[in-house]
gemmi code that builds the backbone of each chain (N, CA, C; Angstrom):
import gemmi

chains = {
    "A": [
        ("UNK", (35.008, 13.997, 0.882), (35.705, 14.127, -0.405), (35.692, 15.596, -0.817)),
        ("UNK", (36.856, 16.157, -1.118), (36.950, 17.580, -1.413), (36.455, 17.873, -2.835)),
        ("UNK", (36.162, 19.159, -3.058), (35.722, 19.581, -4.393), (36.806, 19.309, -5.421)),
        ("UNK", (38.060, 19.533, -5.007), (39.192, 19.303, -5.907), (39.200, 17.856, -6.386)),
        ("UNK", (39.065, 16.931, -5.439), (39.121, 15.516, -5.790), (37.942, 15.113, -6.680)),
        ("UNK", (36.768, 15.653, -6.360), (35.582, 15.348, -7.174), (35.774, 15.820, -8.608)),
        ("UNK", (36.316, 17.032, -8.757), (36.528, 17.586, -10.101), (37.555, 16.756, -10.868)),
        ("UNK", (38.648, 16.413, -10.199), (39.684, 15.611, -10.860), (39.119, 14.254, -11.279)),
        ("UNK", (38.357, 13.626, -10.400), (37.766, 12.327, -10.737), (36.778, 12.443, -11.902)),
        ("UNK", (36.060, 13.563, -11.956), (35.115, 13.769, -13.056), (35.862, 13.854, -14.381)),
        ("UNK", (36.962, 14.612, -14.400), (37.772, 14.701, -15.627), (38.321, 13.321, -16.002)),
        ("UNK", (38.802, 12.597, -15.004), (39.377, 11.272, -15.257), (38.320, 10.316, -15.804)),
        ("UNK", (37.107, 10.411, -15.268), (36.019, 9.544, -15.740), (35.677, 9.842, -17.195)),
        ("UNK", (35.613, 11.129, -17.539), (35.299, 11.501, -18.928), (36.408, 11.025, -19.860)),
        ("UNK", (37.661, 11.177, -19.434), (38.780, 10.710, -20.264), (38.696, 9.203, -20.463)),
        ("UNK", (38.397, 8.474, -19.392), (38.283, 7.023, -19.490), (37.142, 6.620, -20.420)),
        ("UNK", (36.023, 7.346, -20.353), (34.890, 7.047, -21.234), (35.245, 7.314, -22.697)),
        ("UNK", (36.000, 8.376, -22.937), (36.421, 8.674, -24.322), (37.294, 7.541, -24.870)),
        ("UNK", (38.223, 7.077, -24.052), (39.073, 5.955, -24.474), (38.226, 4.712, -24.709)),
        ("UNK", (37.273, 4.480, -23.817), (36.427, 3.293, -23.942), (35.604, 3.331, -25.222)),
        ("UNK", (35.058, 4.497, -25.553), (34.257, 4.619, -26.774), (35.128, 4.364, -28.000)),
        ("UNK", (36.360, 4.870, -27.984), (37.277, 4.648, -29.117), (37.580, 3.160, -29.265)),
        ("UNK", (37.808, 2.475, -28.150), (38.098, 1.044, -28.205), (36.890, 0.263, -28.722)),
        ("UNK", (35.709, 0.638, -28.252), (34.495, -0.024, -28.727), (34.316, 0.216, -30.226)),
        ("UNK", (34.598, 1.445, -30.658), (34.451, 1.768, -32.083), (35.419, 0.953, -32.931)),
        ("UNK", (36.621, 0.733, -32.430), (37.641, 0.022, -33.213), (37.475, -1.485, -33.175)),
        ("UNK", (37.119, -2.028, -32.009), (37.149, -3.473, -31.842), (35.804, -4.105, -31.498)),
        ("UNK", (34.814, -3.265, -31.179), (33.530, -3.820, -30.775), (32.562, -3.922, -31.943)),
        ("UNK", (31.348, -4.283, -31.618), (30.335, -4.454, -32.650), (29.333, -3.297, -32.679)),
        ("UNK", (29.419, -2.411, -31.694), (28.484, -1.280, -31.671), (28.757, -0.350, -32.845)),
        ("UNK", (27.720, 0.269, -33.370), (27.878, 1.134, -34.538), (28.251, 2.541, -34.108)),
        ("UNK", (29.450, 2.659, -33.588), (29.966, 3.954, -33.179), (31.192, 4.242, -34.027)),
        ("UNK", (31.265, 5.401, -34.650), (32.444, 5.703, -35.464), (33.655, 5.987, -34.578)),
        ("UNK", (34.848, 5.734, -35.102), (36.045, 6.153, -34.376), (36.129, 7.676, -34.437)),
        ("UNK", (36.900, 8.244, -33.516), (37.041, 9.699, -33.497), (37.680, 10.182, -34.795)),
        ("UNK", (38.630, 9.421, -35.298), (39.293, 9.794, -36.538), (38.336, 9.852, -37.709)),
        ("UNK", (37.474, 8.850, -37.824), (36.551, 8.841, -38.955), (35.510, 9.952, -38.807)),
        ("UNK", (35.121, 10.239, -37.575), (34.176, 11.330, -37.336), (34.783, 12.668, -37.740)),
        ("UNK", (36.034, 12.865, -37.359), (36.713, 14.112, -37.707), (36.903, 14.226, -39.217)),
        ("UNK", (37.281, 13.105, -39.853), (37.492, 13.152, -41.313), (36.203, 13.512, -42.032)),
        ("UNK", (35.087, 13.023, -41.509), (33.811, 13.396, -42.103), (33.521, 14.882, -41.926)),
        ("UNK", (33.777, 15.372, -40.719), (33.529, 16.794, -40.449), (34.441, 17.684, -41.291)),
        ("UNK", (35.641, 17.187, -41.588), (36.630, 18.002, -42.298), (36.344, 18.123, -43.787)),
        ("UNK", (35.213, 17.595, -44.236), (34.783, 17.865, -45.605), (34.310, 19.304, -45.737)),
        ("UNK", (33.995, 19.903, -44.604), (33.453, 21.250, -44.601), (34.550, 22.243, -44.264)),
        ("UNK", (34.608, 23.307, -45.031), (35.673, 24.297, -44.912), (35.710, 24.942, -43.529)),
        ("UNK", (34.542, 25.292, -43.012), (34.480, 25.949, -41.703), (35.025, 25.021, -40.620)),
        ("UNK", (34.727, 23.730, -40.731), (35.235, 22.770, -39.747), (36.754, 22.664, -39.845)),
        ("UNK", (37.296, 22.739, -41.060), (38.751, 22.689, -41.227), (39.411, 23.845, -40.470)),
        ("UNK", (38.918, 25.053, -40.734), (39.511, 26.213, -40.073), (39.275, 26.162, -38.558)),
        ("UNK", (38.063, 25.764, -38.174), (37.738, 25.714, -36.756), (38.615, 24.734, -35.990)),
        ("UNK", (38.802, 23.542, -36.553), (39.612, 22.538, -35.855), (41.093, 22.904, -35.859)),
        ("UNK", (41.545, 23.520, -36.965), (42.940, 23.988, -36.983), (43.160, 25.046, -35.906)),
        ("UNK", (42.187, 25.942, -35.799), (42.295, 26.969, -34.767), (42.327, 26.337, -33.375)),
        ("UNK", (41.436, 25.357, -33.151), (41.378, 24.715, -31.832), (42.733, 24.069, -31.504)),
        ("UNK", (43.298, 23.391, -32.497), (44.609, 22.750, -32.293), (45.684, 23.782, -31.968)),
        ("UNK", (45.708, 24.841, -32.747), (46.708, 25.881, -32.557), (46.539, 26.570, -31.194)),
        ("UNK", (45.296, 26.860, -30.849), (45.011, 27.542, -29.589), (45.416, 26.680, -28.395)),
        ("UNK", (45.146, 25.363, -28.447), (45.545, 24.470, -27.383), (47.056, 24.533, -27.186)),
        ("UNK", (47.796, 24.496, -28.285), (49.251, 24.572, -28.164), (49.693, 25.893, -27.541)),
        ("UNK", (49.131, 26.977, -28.050), (49.540, 28.291, -27.544), (49.158, 28.454, -26.079)),
        ("UNK", (47.977, 28.013, -25.742), (47.459, 28.198, -24.383), (48.308, 27.445, -23.359)),
        ("UNK", (48.696, 26.219, -23.686), (49.405, 25.401, -22.712), (50.921, 25.610, -22.752)),
        ("UNK", (51.490, 25.846, -23.912), (52.955, 25.915, -23.982), (53.491, 27.335, -23.888)),
        ("UNK", (52.638, 28.313, -24.183), (53.075, 29.702, -24.076), (52.346, 30.395, -22.933)),
        ("UNK", (51.119, 30.078, -22.774), (50.350, 30.576, -21.647), (49.775, 31.946, -21.844)),
    ],
    "B": [
        ("UNK", (30.491, 28.129, -36.720), (30.627, 29.577, -36.514), (30.040, 30.034, -35.163)),
        ("UNK", (28.859, 29.523, -34.750), (28.332, 29.948, -33.435), (29.271, 29.562, -32.293)),
        ("UNK", (29.893, 28.388, -32.413), (30.819, 27.965, -31.359), (32.022, 28.895, -31.309)),
        ("UNK", (32.524, 29.259, -32.494), (33.662, 30.181, -32.548), (33.300, 31.528, -31.935)),
        ("UNK", (32.132, 32.021, -32.251), (31.714, 33.319, -31.713), (31.550, 33.245, -30.189)),
        ("UNK", (31.018, 32.105, -29.700), (30.872, 31.948, -28.246), (32.247, 31.921, -27.570)),
        ("UNK", (33.185, 31.199, -28.189), (34.546, 31.143, -27.640), (35.188, 32.522, -27.674)),
        ("UNK", (34.928, 33.269, -28.754), (35.469, 34.633, -28.867), (34.935, 35.502, -27.734)),
        ("UNK", (33.657, 35.336, -27.437), (33.045, 36.126, -26.359), (33.715, 35.807, -25.011)),
        ("UNK", (34.014, 34.524, -24.776), (34.675, 34.132, -23.518), (36.046, 34.803, -23.416)),
        ("UNK", (36.771, 34.830, -24.509), (38.107, 35.431, -24.479), (38.042, 36.940, -24.311)),
        ("UNK", (36.986, 37.555, -24.812), (36.803, 38.995, -24.578), (36.601, 39.233, -23.079)),
        ("UNK", (35.800, 38.369, -22.453), (35.559, 38.481, -20.996), (36.866, 38.297, -20.230)),
        ("UNK", (37.684, 37.331, -20.682), (38.942, 37.036, -19.996), (40.033, 38.054, -20.328)),
        ("UNK", (39.737, 38.902, -21.296), (40.675, 39.957, -21.708), (42.020, 39.363, -22.159)),
        ("UNK", (41.953, 38.260, -22.884), (43.163, 37.684, -23.481), (43.290, 38.242, -24.897)),
        ("UNK", (44.154, 39.234, -25.052), (44.237, 39.946, -26.324), (44.605, 39.004, -27.470)),
        ("UNK", (45.629, 38.148, -27.232), (46.067, 37.242, -28.306), (44.925, 36.335, -28.738)),
        ("UNK", (44.228, 35.753, -27.774), (43.136, 34.844, -28.099), (42.027, 35.561, -28.856)),
        ("UNK", (41.726, 36.786, -28.449), (40.679, 37.553, -29.138), (41.088, 37.789, -30.590)),
        ("UNK", (42.370, 38.148, -30.791), (42.843, 38.423, -32.158), (42.770, 37.149, -33.010)),
        ("UNK", (43.269, 36.029, -32.461), (43.309, 34.783, -33.239), (41.899, 34.303, -33.570)),
        ("UNK", (41.041, 34.271, -32.574), (39.675, 33.802, -32.812), (38.929, 34.751, -33.751)),
        ("UNK", (39.133, 36.047, -33.540), (38.469, 37.017, -34.413), (38.923, 36.877, -35.855)),
        ("UNK", (40.225, 36.716, -36.052), (40.753, 36.557, -37.419), (40.213, 35.282, -38.059)),
        ("UNK", (40.067, 34.233, -37.271), (39.545, 32.983, -37.820), (38.114, 33.162, -38.295)),
        ("UNK", (37.320, 33.878, -37.523), (35.942, 34.159, -37.941), (35.954, 34.914, -39.268)),
        ("UNK", (36.863, 35.875, -39.379), (36.964, 36.665, -40.613), (37.388, 35.773, -41.782)),
        ("UNK", (38.390, 34.908, -41.524), (38.893, 34.026, -42.593), (37.794, 33.099, -43.091)),
        ("UNK", (37.036, 32.527, -42.152), (35.951, 31.633, -42.555), (34.912, 32.397, -43.359)),
        ("UNK", (34.614, 33.612, -42.910), (33.637, 34.412, -43.632), (34.100, 34.743, -45.045)),
        ("UNK", (35.371, 35.120, -45.177), (35.908, 35.436, -46.501), (35.901, 34.199, -47.375)),
        ("UNK", (36.340, 33.070, -46.816), (36.429, 31.847, -47.605), (35.059, 31.377, -48.058)),
        ("UNK", (34.036, 31.631, -47.255), (32.693, 31.184, -47.611), (32.191, 31.905, -48.853)),
        ("UNK", (32.544, 33.167, -48.961), (32.021, 33.933, -50.082), (33.007, 34.077, -51.227)),
        ("UNK", (34.267, 33.899, -50.914), (35.263, 34.042, -51.965), (36.433, 33.150, -51.621)),
        ("UNK", (36.557, 32.054, -52.314), (37.583, 31.081, -51.981), (38.971, 31.673, -52.088)),
        ("UNK", (39.836, 31.304, -51.172), (41.234, 31.700, -51.281), (41.810, 31.070, -52.540)),
        ("UNK", (42.730, 31.770, -53.234), (43.284, 31.200, -54.468), (44.030, 29.913, -54.181)),
        ("UNK", (43.816, 28.932, -55.025), (44.500, 27.660, -54.862), (45.945, 27.821, -55.281)),
        ("UNK", (46.855, 27.499, -54.418), (48.259, 27.746, -54.728), (49.066, 26.461, -54.884)),
        ("UNK", (48.583, 25.381, -54.340), (49.399, 24.158, -54.395), (48.607, 23.017, -54.997)),
        ("UNK", (49.211, 22.307, -55.919), (48.509, 21.149, -56.483), (48.496, 20.004, -55.472)),
        ("UNK", (47.574, 19.090, -55.693), (47.505, 17.914, -54.821), (48.770, 17.081, -55.028)),
        ("UNK", (49.451, 16.760, -53.959), (50.684, 15.979, -54.110), (50.710, 14.866, -53.087)),
        ("UNK", (51.661, 13.973, -53.234), (51.743, 12.798, -52.371), (51.967, 13.221, -50.925)),
        ("UNK", (51.285, 12.567, -49.989), (51.466, 12.940, -48.585), (52.837, 12.545, -48.066)),
        ("UNK", (53.279, 13.243, -47.051), (54.553, 12.932, -46.404), (54.404, 11.603, -45.674)),
        ("UNK", (55.391, 10.705, -45.760), (55.292, 9.410, -45.063), (55.084, 9.597, -43.567)),
        ("UNK", (54.302, 8.688, -42.971), (53.968, 8.806, -41.555), (55.206, 8.749, -40.669)),
        ("UNK", (56.175, 7.923, -41.045), (57.364, 7.792, -40.199), (58.141, 9.113, -40.158)),
        ("UNK", (58.115, 9.830, -41.269), (58.815, 11.117, -41.331), (58.102, 12.159, -40.476)),
        ("UNK", (56.774, 12.105, -40.493), (55.990, 13.010, -39.657), (56.291, 12.735, -38.184)),
        ("UNK", (56.309, 11.439, -37.820), (56.574, 11.071, -36.422), (57.974, 11.518, -36.001)),
        ("UNK", (58.944, 11.298, -36.884), (60.322, 11.697, -36.561), (60.415, 13.215, -36.401)),
        ("UNK", (59.754, 13.926, -37.273), (59.754, 15.386, -37.190), (59.097, 15.892, -35.917)),
        ("UNK", (58.003, 15.247, -35.536), (57.301, 15.658, -34.322), (58.161, 15.411, -33.089)),
        ("UNK", (58.844, 14.261, -33.072), (59.708, 13.947, -31.927), (60.860, 14.945, -31.850)),
        ("UNK", (61.468, 15.230, -33.001), (62.573, 16.198, -33.034), (62.104, 17.569, -32.551)),
        ("UNK", (60.938, 17.966, -33.033), (60.350, 19.245, -32.615), (60.138, 19.261, -31.103)),
        ("UNK", (59.571, 18.189, -30.589), (59.296, 18.118, -29.155), (60.558, 18.208, -28.323)),
        ("UNK", (61.584, 17.480, -28.757), (62.833, 17.452, -27.994), (63.530, 18.820, -28.033)),
        ("UNK", (63.637, 19.385, -29.222), (64.372, 20.649, -29.373), (63.633, 21.807, -28.702)),
        ("UNK", (62.352, 21.951, -29.012), (61.598, 23.083, -28.467), (61.279, 22.865, -26.995)),
        ("UNK", (61.022, 21.612, -26.610), (60.715, 21.322, -25.209), (61.876, 21.588, -24.279)),
        ("UNK", (63.086, 21.543, -24.819), (64.262, 21.782, -23.988), (64.457, 23.258, -23.675)),
        ("UNK", (63.766, 24.130, -24.396), (63.921, 25.569, -24.156), (63.024, 25.994, -22.988)),
        ("UNK", (63.161, 27.230, -22.591), (62.392, 27.728, -21.452), (60.891, 27.742, -21.759)),
        ("UNK", (60.115, 27.500, -20.721), (58.662, 27.553, -20.860), (58.264, 28.964, -21.274)),
        ("UNK", (57.434, 29.061, -22.299), (56.907, 30.337, -22.791), (57.996, 31.266, -23.300)),
        ("UNK", (59.185, 30.699, -23.600), (60.248, 31.540, -24.143), (60.026, 31.837, -25.617)),
        ("UNK", (60.923, 32.657, -26.206), (60.738, 33.055, -27.598), (60.850, 31.890, -28.583)),
        ("UNK", (61.730, 30.908, -28.389), (61.743, 29.776, -29.325), (60.399, 29.047, -29.388)),
        ("UNK", (59.752, 28.906, -28.237), (58.451, 28.231, -28.208), (57.418, 29.075, -28.939)),
        ("UNK", (57.384, 30.363, -28.645), (56.409, 31.251, -29.277), (56.565, 31.255, -30.787)),
        ("UNK", (57.805, 31.409, -31.231), (58.040, 31.499, -32.676), (57.701, 30.174, -33.349)),
        ("UNK", (58.136, 29.061, -32.765), (57.880, 27.764, -33.405), (56.394, 27.443, -33.439)),
        ("UNK", (55.664, 27.764, -32.391), (54.218, 27.513, -32.401), (53.504, 28.434, -33.393)),
        ("UNK", (53.937, 29.674, -33.452), (53.322, 30.601, -34.405), (53.577, 30.140, -35.842)),
        ("UNK", (54.816, 29.740, -36.124), (55.162, 29.275, -37.477), (54.364, 28.018, -37.832)),
        ("UNK", (54.268, 27.081, -36.883), (53.524, 25.840, -37.136), (52.063, 26.143, -37.454)),
        ("UNK", (51.464, 27.037, -36.677), (50.056, 27.370, -36.902), (49.837, 28.068, -38.233)),
        ("UNK", (50.694, 29.036, -38.543), (50.554, 29.771, -39.801), (50.787, 28.843, -40.986)),
        ("UNK", (51.785, 27.977, -40.886), (52.078, 27.038, -41.969), (50.903, 26.097, -42.215)),
        ("UNK", (50.313, 25.601, -41.140), (49.173, 24.695, -41.279), (47.992, 25.413, -41.922)),
        ("UNK", (47.726, 26.616, -41.465), (46.600, 27.385, -42.013), (46.845, 27.705, -43.486)),
        ("UNK", (48.072, 28.079, -43.814), (48.423, 28.420, -45.192), (48.252, 27.224, -46.102)),
        ("UNK", (48.704, 26.063, -45.629), (48.628, 24.837, -46.426), (47.174, 24.460, -46.706)),
        ("UNK", (46.343, 24.592, -45.696), (44.943, 24.192, -45.850), (44.169, 25.235, -46.669)),
        ("UNK", (44.430, 26.514, -46.391), (43.697, 27.569, -47.098), (44.015, 27.570, -48.591)),
        ("UNK", (45.225, 27.173, -48.939), (45.628, 27.210, -50.336), (45.376, 25.921, -51.078)),
        ("UNK", (44.796, 24.934, -50.411), (44.564, 23.633, -51.040), (43.330, 23.699, -51.927)),
        ("UNK", (43.216, 22.752, -52.850), (42.011, 22.698, -53.696), (40.771, 22.482, -52.832)),
        ("UNK", (39.603, 22.764, -53.358), (38.367, 22.534, -52.598), (38.286, 21.113, -52.072)),
        ("UNK", (37.451, 20.907, -51.040), (37.415, 19.644, -50.304), (37.469, 18.451, -51.233)),
        ("UNK", (38.374, 17.564, -50.938), (38.537, 16.359, -51.756), (37.333, 15.445, -51.570)),
        ("UNK", (37.250, 14.504, -52.436), (36.049, 13.691, -52.419), (36.312, 12.282, -51.954)),
        ("UNK", (37.521, 11.956, -51.668), (37.835, 10.574, -51.328), (38.484, 9.883, -52.492)),
        ("UNK", (38.819, 8.646, -52.340), (39.641, 7.962, -53.330), (38.926, 7.764, -54.655)),
        ("UNK", (37.599, 7.629, -54.631), (36.906, 7.339, -55.875), (36.872, 8.542, -56.803)),
        ("UNK", (37.021, 9.744, -56.251), (37.017, 10.920, -57.098), (35.620, 11.418, -57.424)),
        ("UNK", (34.596, 10.768, -56.922), (33.243, 11.219, -57.188), (32.847, 12.382, -56.300)),
        ("UNK", (31.662, 12.887, -56.467), (31.222, 14.018, -55.632), (31.111, 13.591, -54.169)),
        ("UNK", (31.305, 14.536, -53.286), (31.247, 14.243, -51.854), (29.819, 13.827, -51.486)),
        ("UNK", (29.666, 12.892, -50.597), (28.316, 12.469, -50.190), (27.615, 13.588, -49.432)),
        ("UNK", (26.302, 13.534, -49.402), (25.533, 14.545, -48.679), (25.982, 14.559, -47.224)),
        ("UNK", (25.992, 15.757, -46.612), (26.520, 15.886, -45.262), (25.628, 15.265, -44.217)),
        ("UNK", (25.761, 13.978, -43.976), (24.976, 13.318, -42.959), (25.918, 12.679, -41.960)),
        ("UNK", (25.711, 12.970, -40.677), (26.604, 12.458, -39.650), (26.448, 10.943, -39.531)),
        ("UNK", (27.538, 10.222, -39.271), (27.444, 8.771, -39.130), (26.682, 8.395, -37.868)),
        ("UNK", (26.128, 7.194, -37.884), (25.412, 6.732, -36.696), (26.373, 6.651, -35.521)),
        ("UNK", (25.877, 6.928, -34.352), (26.684, 6.830, -33.144), (27.472, 8.081, -32.825)),
        ("UNK", (27.360, 9.120, -33.649), (28.153, 10.328, -33.403), (27.717, 11.028, -32.124)),
        ("UNK", (26.450, 10.774, -31.714), (25.945, 11.415, -30.503), (26.729, 11.001, -29.270)),
        ("UNK", (27.272, 9.790, -29.300), (28.062, 9.314, -28.160), (29.254, 10.240, -27.942)),
        ("UNK", (29.965, 10.519, -29.025), (31.108, 11.428, -28.930), (30.657, 12.832, -28.535)),
        ("UNK", (29.612, 13.293, -29.185), (29.128, 14.649, -28.909), (28.726, 14.783, -27.446)),
        ("UNK", (28.039, 13.779, -26.923), (27.607, 13.824, -25.531), (28.774, 13.917, -24.563)),
        ("UNK", (29.800, 13.109, -24.789), (30.964, 13.128, -23.898), (31.720, 14.446, -23.995)),
        ("UNK", (31.860, 14.969, -25.198), (32.588, 16.224, -25.355), (31.816, 17.398, -24.764)),
        ("UNK", (30.505, 17.370, -24.907), (29.686, 18.422, -24.287), (29.809, 18.341, -22.760)),
        ("UNK", (29.827, 17.112, -22.238), (29.988, 16.914, -20.784), (31.311, 17.496, -20.303)),
        ("UNK", (32.368, 17.234, -21.065), (33.683, 17.771, -20.708), (33.667, 19.293, -20.759)),
        ("UNK", (33.021, 19.841, -21.773), (32.952, 21.295, -21.908), (32.165, 21.910, -20.750)),
        ("UNK", (31.096, 21.266, -20.346), (30.291, 21.782, -19.232), (31.072, 21.735, -17.921)),
        ("UNK", (31.834, 20.661, -17.715), (32.650, 20.556, -16.504), (33.706, 21.656, -16.484)),
        ("UNK", (34.334, 21.888, -17.637), (35.347, 22.939, -17.746), (34.713, 24.314, -17.493)),
        ("UNK", (33.558, 24.535, -18.075), (32.871, 25.825, -17.897), (32.482, 26.028, -16.433)),
        ("UNK", (32.000, 24.962, -15.818), (31.608, 25.037, -14.412), (32.807, 25.403, -13.536)),
        ("UNK", (33.940, 24.776, -13.802), (35.148, 25.079, -13.028), (35.594, 26.513, -13.276)),
        ("UNK", (35.523, 26.933, -14.544), (35.950, 28.290, -14.901), (35.085, 29.341, -14.189)),
        ("UNK", (33.785, 29.087, -14.166), (32.873, 30.069, -13.567), (33.029, 30.158, -12.052)),
        ("UNK", (33.592, 29.095, -11.453), (33.763, 29.101, -10.002), (35.137, 29.600, -9.581)),
        ("UNK", (35.935, 30.069, -10.544), (37.212, 30.682, -10.213), (36.976, 32.033, -9.550)),
        ("UNK", (37.919, 32.480, -8.726), (37.759, 33.801, -8.092), (37.671, 34.931, -9.128)),
        ("UNK", (38.434, 34.808, -10.223), (38.305, 35.745, -11.333), (38.816, 35.040, -12.590)),
        ("UNK", (38.521, 35.591, -13.780), (38.863, 34.882, -15.022), (40.342, 34.552, -15.191)),
        ("UNK", (41.212, 35.283, -14.513), (42.647, 35.086, -14.722), (43.291, 34.194, -13.664)),
        ("UNK", (42.555, 33.826, -12.618), (43.142, 33.088, -11.488), (42.478, 31.732, -11.328)),
        ("UNK", (43.288, 30.671, -11.330), (42.741, 29.332, -11.152), (42.293, 29.084, -9.721)),
        ("UNK", (41.486, 28.053, -9.546), (40.969, 27.700, -8.222), (41.392, 26.262, -7.893)),
        ("UNK", (41.919, 26.037, -6.710), (42.311, 24.680, -6.306), (41.083, 23.795, -6.124)),
        ("UNK", (40.024, 24.374, -5.562), (38.821, 23.575, -5.289), (38.068, 23.210, -6.568)),
        ("UNK", (38.145, 24.084, -7.577), (37.429, 23.834, -8.836), (38.400, 24.047, -9.996)),
        ("UNK", (39.337, 23.116, -10.157), (40.377, 23.335, -11.167), (39.875, 23.119, -12.594)),
        ("UNK", (40.319, 23.980, -13.483), (40.087, 23.750, -14.906), (41.204, 22.825, -15.412)),
        ("UNK", (41.102, 22.380, -16.652), (42.153, 21.534, -17.216), (43.492, 22.269, -17.223)),
        ("UNK", (43.451, 23.564, -17.485), (44.691, 24.345, -17.478), (45.340, 24.312, -16.101)),
        ("UNK", (44.536, 24.481, -15.066), (45.057, 24.484, -13.698), (45.704, 23.147, -13.353)),
        ("UNK", (45.165, 22.067, -13.889), (45.695, 20.737, -13.588), (46.938, 20.404, -14.410)),
        ("UNK", (46.941, 20.841, -15.654), (48.009, 20.430, -16.583), (49.242, 21.325, -16.501)),
        ("UNK", (49.042, 22.614, -16.247), (50.188, 23.526, -16.284), (51.331, 23.147, -15.327)),
        ("UNK", (51.042, 22.673, -14.114), (52.185, 22.251, -13.260), (52.985, 21.113, -13.890)),
        ("UNK", (52.301, 20.222, -14.614), (53.010, 19.110, -15.260), (53.937, 19.615, -16.362)),
        ("UNK", (53.557, 20.703, -17.010), (54.375, 21.234, -18.102), (55.657, 21.883, -17.595)),
        ("UNK", (55.812, 21.978, -16.287), (57.070, 22.447, -15.728), (58.174, 21.410, -15.897)),
        ("UNK", (57.776, 20.163, -16.077), (58.748, 19.092, -16.304), (59.185, 19.091, -17.765)),
        ("UNK", (60.505, 19.110, -17.992), (61.027, 19.172, -19.361), (60.590, 17.956, -20.177)),
        ("UNK", (60.672, 16.775, -19.589), (60.320, 15.547, -20.319), (58.847, 15.569, -20.716)),
        ("UNK", (57.992, 15.921, -19.773), (56.558, 15.975, -20.071), (56.280, 16.987, -21.163)),
        ("UNK", (56.995, 18.135, -21.099), (56.791, 19.170, -22.113), (57.227, 18.681, -23.487)),
        ("UNK", (58.346, 17.958, -23.547), (58.823, 17.428, -24.830), (57.783, 16.474, -25.434)),
        ("UNK", (57.279, 15.582, -24.608), (56.293, 14.606, -25.090), (55.028, 15.316, -25.558)),
        ("UNK", (54.584, 16.278, -24.749), (53.348, 16.998, -25.093), (53.508, 17.777, -26.396)),
        ("UNK", (54.661, 18.413, -26.592), (54.898, 19.169, -27.831), (54.920, 18.246, -29.045)),
        ("UNK", (55.567, 17.091, -28.887), (55.627, 16.134, -29.996), (54.226, 15.652, -30.366)),
        ("UNK", (53.420, 15.353, -29.360), (52.050, 14.914, -29.616), (51.247, 16.025, -30.272)),
        ("UNK", (51.467, 17.260, -29.805), (50.730, 18.399, -30.372), (51.050, 18.566, -31.857)),
        ("UNK", (52.334, 18.518, -32.183), (52.697, 18.698, -33.584), (52.205, 17.533, -34.436)),
        ("UNK", (52.314, 16.313, -33.923), (51.820, 15.155, -34.674), (50.317, 15.271, -34.920)),
        ("UNK", (49.597, 15.760, -33.919), (48.159, 15.946, -34.082), (47.873, 16.987, -35.158)),
        ("UNK", (48.668, 18.051, -35.179), (48.506, 19.075, -36.207), (48.769, 18.532, -37.601)),
        ("UNK", (49.804, 17.710, -37.726), (50.112, 17.111, -39.031), (48.967, 16.214, -39.487)),
        ("UNK", (48.421, 15.424, -38.557), (47.278, 14.562, -38.903), (46.099, 15.414, -39.368)),
        ("UNK", (45.882, 16.515, -38.656), (44.762, 17.391, -38.978), (44.922, 17.999, -40.375)),
        ("UNK", (46.117, 18.474, -40.687), (46.360, 19.057, -42.012), (46.159, 17.990, -43.088)),
        ("UNK", (46.697, 16.801, -42.847), (46.534, 15.720, -43.816), (45.058, 15.387, -44.001)),
        ("UNK", (44.307, 15.343, -42.903), (42.878, 15.041, -43.003), (42.125, 16.173, -43.708)),
        ("UNK", (42.558, 17.410, -43.545), (41.921, 18.538, -44.234), (42.157, 18.447, -45.747)),
        ("UNK", (43.370, 18.016, -46.114), (43.718, 17.967, -47.530), (43.092, 16.771, -48.229)),
        ("UNK", (42.793, 15.746, -47.447), (42.194, 14.534, -48.027), (41.025, 14.082, -47.160)),
        ("UNK", (39.994, 14.888, -46.991), (38.877, 14.488, -46.133), (38.187, 13.260, -46.676)),
        ("UNK", (37.839, 12.373, -45.760), (37.163, 11.156, -46.179), (38.131, 10.041, -46.480)),
        ("UNK", (39.400, 10.377, -46.766), (40.365, 9.321, -47.030), (40.837, 8.714, -45.718)),
        ("UNK", (41.149, 7.470, -45.739), (41.711, 6.814, -44.578), (43.067, 6.252, -44.979)),
        ("UNK", (44.100, 6.459, -44.181), (45.421, 5.941, -44.539), (45.372, 4.429, -44.729)),
        ("UNK", (46.172, 3.877, -45.614), (46.166, 2.435, -45.854), (46.434, 1.667, -44.572)),
        ("UNK", (45.678, 0.628, -44.335), (45.906, -0.212, -43.173), (45.142, 0.220, -41.945)),
        ("UNK", (44.575, 1.440, -41.959), (43.836, 1.868, -40.771), (42.491, 1.173, -40.754)),
        ("UNK", (42.094, 0.692, -39.543), (40.843, -0.050, -39.452), (39.680, 0.913, -39.359)),
        ("UNK", (38.562, 0.528, -39.901), (37.307, 1.247, -39.837), (37.425, 2.767, -39.992)),
    ],
}
model = gemmi.Model(1)
for chain_id, residues in chains.items():
    chain = gemmi.Chain(chain_id)
    for i, (resn, *xyz) in enumerate(residues, 1):
        res = gemmi.Residue()
        res.name, res.seqid = resn, gemmi.SeqId(i, " ")
        for name, pos in zip(("N", "CA", "C"), xyz):
            atom = gemmi.Atom()
            atom.name, atom.element = name, gemmi.Element(name[0])
            atom.pos, atom.b_iso = gemmi.Position(*pos), 0.0
            res.add_atom(atom)
        chain.add_residue(res)
    model.add_chain(chain)
structure = gemmi.Structure()
structure.add_model(model)
structure.setup_entities()
């Protein structure tokens, strides 16, 4: 198995786990907050607002403008 | 702030001038806002309907996605979107308290937040590991691809780019709405 394939599978596994945690948070009984509720809680703080806005903006610029 | 400074340091190493400027300015803005709030310019008003946000995001994705990759329409529209979002949030009243109008609860993370934190840290470590194994900061590696190395070829497709842009703008709108009304949950949303 090549390094490329291992890395891609690792990313895919993490993405799948993130989706799974969100589904468990929404429909399961485990006491895990949804990502949305976690973010809304963090966004009570001014620094988190600016930080997350920057992260969003940077992701767009990085991928669509390069 | 420590995370922002660490990210700023990475961009200095990568010699990405735009990223250094944006991250540096954000650090400055946060510092200024902490000690002296930006003047409130807009009163609290009714949020834009979700269907209108979705329609706008789709229109944005289709129109801007149809233009050349990294062309001037994309640059200008992304810059305007970012500045508009920052302006809207910076000029809003201090953090809202939720629907009851009472004081914000003490800053305590909800139970189970470690699950999210653990997965995101894992993703960040994998990305960092791939980045460090690149031949140099500006060149991707096939054997150890970063997310950028994997996603950028897909963005060559016009359809994929349109969808990605629409999702990006919709995410930004959600973020601005959540900044203006932290703690609030849209009607009908579960948990």
